[in-house]
C-alpha positions as CSV (number, residue, x, y, z in Angstrom):
1,M,-1.1,18.2,-43.0
2,K,0.7,21.2,-41.6
3,L,1.1,21.2,-38.1
4,V,2.4,24.1,-36.8
5,S,4.0,24.8,-32.9
6,I,3.1,28.7,-31.5
7,P,4.9,30.5,-30.0
8,P,4.2,30.5,-25.6
9,V,1.6,32.1,-24.6
10,P,0.5,33.4,-20.7
11,A,-0.9,30.7,-18.9
12,R,-4.8,31.1,-18.6
13,D,-5.2,31.8,-22.5
14,A,-3.2,28.2,-23.3
15,L,-5.9,26.1,-20.7
16,G,-8.6,28.4,-22.4
17,G,-7.3,27.2,-25.7
18,L,-6.8,23.1,-24.3
19,E,-10.6,23.2,-22.8
20,A,-11.8,24.5,-26.3
21,L,-9.7,21.8,-28.4
22,V,-11.0,19.1,-25.1
23,A,-14.6,20.2,-26.2
24,R,-13.8,19.4,-29.0
25,H,-12.1,16.4,-29.9
26,Q,-12.4,14.4,-26.6
27,R,-15.2,12.5,-27.0
28,S,-13.8,11.1,-30.5
29,V,-10.1,10.3,-29.5
30,W,-12.2,8.1,-26.1
31,R,-14.4,6.8,-28.4
32,F,-11.3,6.1,-31.0
33,L,-9.3,4.3,-27.6
34,R,-12.4,2.0,-27.9
35,T,-12.5,0.8,-31.0
36,L,-8.9,0.0,-30.3
37,G,-9.9,-2.6,-27.5
38,A,-9.4,-0.3,-24.7
39,D,-11.9,-0.5,-21.7
40,A,-12.9,2.7,-20.1
41,A,-10.8,3.6,-18.0
42,L,-8.2,3.2,-19.7
43,A,-9.8,5.1,-22.7
44,D,-10.0,7.9,-20.0
45,E,-6.5,8.1,-19.6
46,L,-4.9,7.6,-22.6
47,T,-7.2,10.0,-23.9
48,Q,-6.1,12.9,-21.4
49,D,-2.3,11.7,-22.0
50,A,-3.3,12.4,-25.8
51,F,-4.3,15.8,-25.0
52,L,-1.7,16.7,-22.5
53,L,0.9,15.1,-25.7
54,A,-1.0,18.5,-27.5
55,W,-0.5,21.2,-24.5
56,K,2.6,20.0,-24.2
57,K,4.1,20.5,-27.8
58,Q,2.0,23.6,-27.7
59,I,0.2,21.9,-31.2
60,V,-1.6,23.4,-33.4
61,A,-3.0,22.1,-36.9
62,Q,-4.4,24.3,-39.0
63,T,-8.1,23.0,-39.8
64,D,-10.4,20.6,-37.1
65,A,-9.7,17.3,-39.3
66,E,-6.0,17.6,-39.0
67,T,-6.2,18.5,-35.1
68,T,-8.5,14.9,-34.6
69,A,-5.9,13.1,-36.8
70,W,-3.0,14.2,-34.8
71,L,-5.1,13.7,-31.9
72,L,-5.8,10.0,-33.3
73,R,-2.5,9.2,-34.1
74,S,-1.5,10.5,-30.7
75,A,-3.9,8.0,-28.9
76,R,-2.8,5.2,-31.0
77,F,0.6,5.6,-30.6
78,L,0.0,6.1,-26.2
79,W,-2.2,2.8,-26.6
80,L,0.4,0.4,-28.3
81,R,3.0,2.1,-25.9
82,R,0.9,0.5,-23.8
83,I,0.4,-2.7,-25.1
84,R,4.2,-3.1,-25.4
85,Q,4.7,-2.3,-21.7
86,R,2.0,-5.4,-20.9
87,R,3.6,-7.3,-22.3
88,R,7.5,-6.8,-21.3
89,Q,5.2,-7.5,-18.2
90,E,3.5,-10.0,-18.6
91,E,6.9,-12.0,-20.9
92,R,8.8,-10.6,-16.9
93,V,6.1,-12.1,-14.9
94,T,5.8,-15.8,-16.7
95,A,10.0,-15.8,-16.8
96,V,9.9,-15.4,-13.0
97,L,7.6,-18.2,-12.7
98,L,8.6,-20.7,-15.1
99,E,12.1,-20.3,-13.4
100,W,10.0,-21.1,-10.1
101,W,7.9,-23.7,-11.4
102,L,11.7,-25.7,-12.7
103,R,13.0,-25.2,-9.7
104,H,10.3,-26.8,-7.4
105,D,8.6,-28.8,-9.1
106,V,9.1,-29.7,-12.7
107,A,13.0,-31.0,-11.4
108,D,12.2,-34.5,-11.1
109,G,10.0,-35.6,-13.9
110,E,6.7,-35.1,-11.9
111,D,7.7,-38.3,-11.0
112,R,7.6,-37.2,-7.1
113,W,3.3,-36.6,-7.8
114,L,2.2,-39.2,-10.0
115,S,4.9,-41.1,-7.0
116,A,1.8,-39.6,-4.2
117,L,-1.0,-40.2,-6.2
118,R,-0.3,-43.4,-6.9
119,H,0.1,-44.6,-3.7
120,C,-2.7,-42.4,-2.5
121,R,-4.8,-44.0,-4.7
122,Q,-4.2,-47.3,-2.7
123,Q,-5.2,-46.2,0.4
124,L,-8.8,-45.0,-0.7
125,Q,-11.6,-47.5,0.4
126,P,-13.3,-50.3,-2.6
127,R,-15.8,-47.7,-2.9
128,A,-14.1,-44.2,-3.1
129,L,-12.0,-45.6,-5.9
130,A,-14.9,-47.2,-8.1
131,A,-16.2,-43.6,-7.7
132,L,-12.8,-41.6,-9.4
133,E,-13.1,-45.2,-12.1
134,L,-16.6,-44.4,-13.1
135,F,-16.6,-40.8,-12.9
136,Y,-12.7,-39.9,-14.5
137,A,-11.9,-43.1,-16.4
138,D,-15.2,-44.1,-17.7
139,G,-16.5,-40.9,-17.9
140,R,-19.6,-41.9,-17.1
141,S,-22.8,-39.2,-15.5
142,R,-23.1,-38.7,-12.0
143,A,-26.0,-39.7,-12.1
144,A,-25.4,-43.0,-14.0
145,A,-22.1,-43.5,-12.4
146,A,-24.1,-43.5,-8.5
147,Q,-26.7,-46.1,-10.4
148,Q,-24.7,-48.7,-10.7
149,L,-22.9,-47.8,-7.2
150,G,-26.4,-48.3,-5.6
151,M,-26.5,-44.3,-4.6
152,T,-27.9,-41.4,-4.9
153,E,-26.6,-39.1,-7.1
154,A,-26.2,-36.6,-4.4
155,G,-24.8,-39.3,-2.1
156,F,-22.3,-39.9,-5.4
157,K,-21.7,-36.6,-6.1
158,T,-20.8,-36.7,-1.5
159,L,-18.6,-39.0,-1.9
160,L,-16.8,-37.4,-5.2
161,Q,-15.6,-34.8,-3.5
162,R,-14.6,-36.7,-0.4
163,T,-12.1,-38.8,-1.9
164,R,-10.4,-35.7,-3.5
165,E,-10.4,-33.9,0.0
166,L,-8.5,-37.2,0.7
167,L,-6.1,-37.8,-2.3
168,R,-5.4,-33.6,-2.2
169,Q,-4.3,-34.1,2.3
170,C,-2.6,-37.0,1.6
171,I,-1.0,-36.2,-1.8
172,E,-0.1,-32.8,-0.2
173,R,1.6,-35.4,3.3
174,R,3.7,-37.1,0.7
175,L,5.5,-34.3,-0.9
176,H,6.1,-32.2,2.5
């Protein structure tokens, strides 16, 4: 493919050329970006960036096929660059979260959390403890566990909700 750089032209003519270029190729560039996995908003943004790049570089190919190929390659490059930026940002966020987690929560090997849970379980009423054991340890359904405790299913569900809330509050008090 032969790309040639055109000499600067008056702004009105350049914008007219850009409008024609966009009119001919916008749909194929946008669809290509969507095929790569970009959502609609990102595809809009990257399509616009590809055309701005062509306009800034004053790229004009000898055929429509060459122009389309250049625009698609540019759009793909812009999309890959965006993915790399997101990945680097995610890596930075992950590193910060890991550092925070190690400093605040796991520095004691999670013994604090487990110790608090054990202590709080000992504070539960026998019926609440039995509900936890039946549902979580034994893996019984709500209906089966409720029947074994002589409760309705709705009553069992409420008991579980209240018990989880009591455990959460107790653990938070012990840790802080």
